[in-house]
C-alpha positions as CSV (number, residue, x, y, z in Angstrom):
1,M,-0.1,0.0,-0.1
2,S,1.2,3.2,-0.7
3,E,2.3,5.6,1.7
4,V,-0.6,8.2,0.2
5,I,-2.9,5.4,0.7
6,E,-1.7,4.7,4.3
7,K,-2.6,8.2,5.5
8,A,-5.3,8.9,3.4
9,V,-6.8,6.2,5.5
10,A,-5.8,7.2,8.6
11,A,-6.8,10.6,8.1
12,M,-10.7,9.3,7.1
13,N,-10.6,7.2,10.1
14,E,-9.9,10.4,12.0
15,K,-12.8,12.2,10.7
16,L,-15.5,9.6,10.3
17,S,-18.1,8.8,13.2
18,P,-20.1,5.6,13.5
19,G,-23.3,6.3,11.5
20,D,-22.0,8.5,9.2
21,L,-21.9,6.4,6.3
22,D,-24.5,4.0,5.6
23,Q,-23.4,3.1,2.3
24,S,-20.1,3.0,0.8
25,V,-17.7,4.9,-1.0
26,K,-14.1,4.0,-2.9
27,F,-11.4,7.1,-3.6
28,V,-9.4,6.3,-6.1
29,I,-6.3,8.1,-6.2
30,E,-4.3,8.7,-9.8
31,D,-1.1,7.1,-9.6
32,E,-1.1,5.8,-5.9
33,G,-4.2,3.3,-5.3
34,S,-7.6,3.4,-3.9
35,F,-9.2,3.0,0.0
36,V,-13.0,2.4,0.4
37,M,-15.3,4.1,3.1
38,D,-18.5,2.3,5.0
39,G,-20.3,2.3,8.4
40,D,-17.1,0.1,9.3
41,G,-14.3,3.2,8.7
42,A,-12.4,3.3,6.0
43,R,-9.9,1.3,4.9
44,A,-7.1,0.4,1.3
45,G,-9.0,-1.6,-1.0
46,D,-10.4,-1.3,-4.4
47,E,-14.5,-3.1,-4.3
48,P,-17.8,-2.1,-6.0
49,T,-19.2,0.7,-4.3
50,D,-21.9,3.3,-4.2
51,L,-19.7,6.1,-5.3
52,T,-16.4,6.5,-6.7
53,V,-14.4,9.6,-6.5
54,I,-11.5,10.0,-8.8
55,T,-8.9,12.6,-7.9
56,D,-5.0,13.3,-7.8
57,T,-2.7,13.2,-4.5
58,E,-2.7,17.0,-4.1
59,T,-6.5,17.4,-4.5
60,L,-7.4,15.0,-2.2
61,Q,-5.0,16.6,0.4
62,G,-6.3,19.8,0.0
63,L,-10.2,18.0,0.8
64,Q,-9.0,16.5,4.0
65,D,-7.1,19.2,5.4
66,G,-9.7,22.1,4.2
67,S,-7.7,24.4,1.5
68,V,-9.5,22.7,-1.4
69,N,-13.5,23.0,-1.9
70,A,-15.3,19.7,-3.0
71,T,-17.7,21.6,-5.3
72,T,-15.4,24.0,-7.0
73,A,-12.4,21.3,-7.5
74,Y,-15.6,18.7,-9.2
75,M,-16.6,22.0,-11.3
76,T,-12.8,22.4,-12.5
77,G,-12.5,18.8,-13.2
78,K,-10.0,18.1,-10.3
79,L,-12.4,15.7,-8.7
80,K,-14.5,13.0,-10.5
81,I,-17.9,11.4,-9.4
82,E,-19.2,8.1,-10.5
83,G,-22.5,6.8,-8.8
84,D,-24.8,8.4,-6.4
85,M,-24.6,12.3,-6.3
86,A,-26.7,12.1,-3.4
87,L,-24.4,10.3,-1.3
88,A,-21.3,12.9,-2.9
89,M,-22.8,15.8,-1.7
90,K,-23.5,13.9,2.2
91,L,-19.8,12.9,1.5
92,G,-18.6,16.9,1.5
93,S,-19.9,17.7,4.8
94,I,-18.3,14.7,6.5
95,L,-15.0,16.3,4.8
96,A,-16.0,19.5,5.9
């Protein structure tokens, strides 16, 4: 597992509270790998999910530290969404 994925999983587990997600989300980080989040927390993995978010390392780190707005990243093409848009909106509030 890449160091970027390892750090992302740790950061997401700090942000997630029990019950935050009742569906599953996969983050695909270009040139690094992927991780999955669901009601059990975040973990490295590449399995089918309700929502897939595709981005690069810099954008992911900005989303995690609050320096990048998810809506702006999506509108500028730095964040791609595949799947349940309602879940994507909910995810934005979890990351904030």
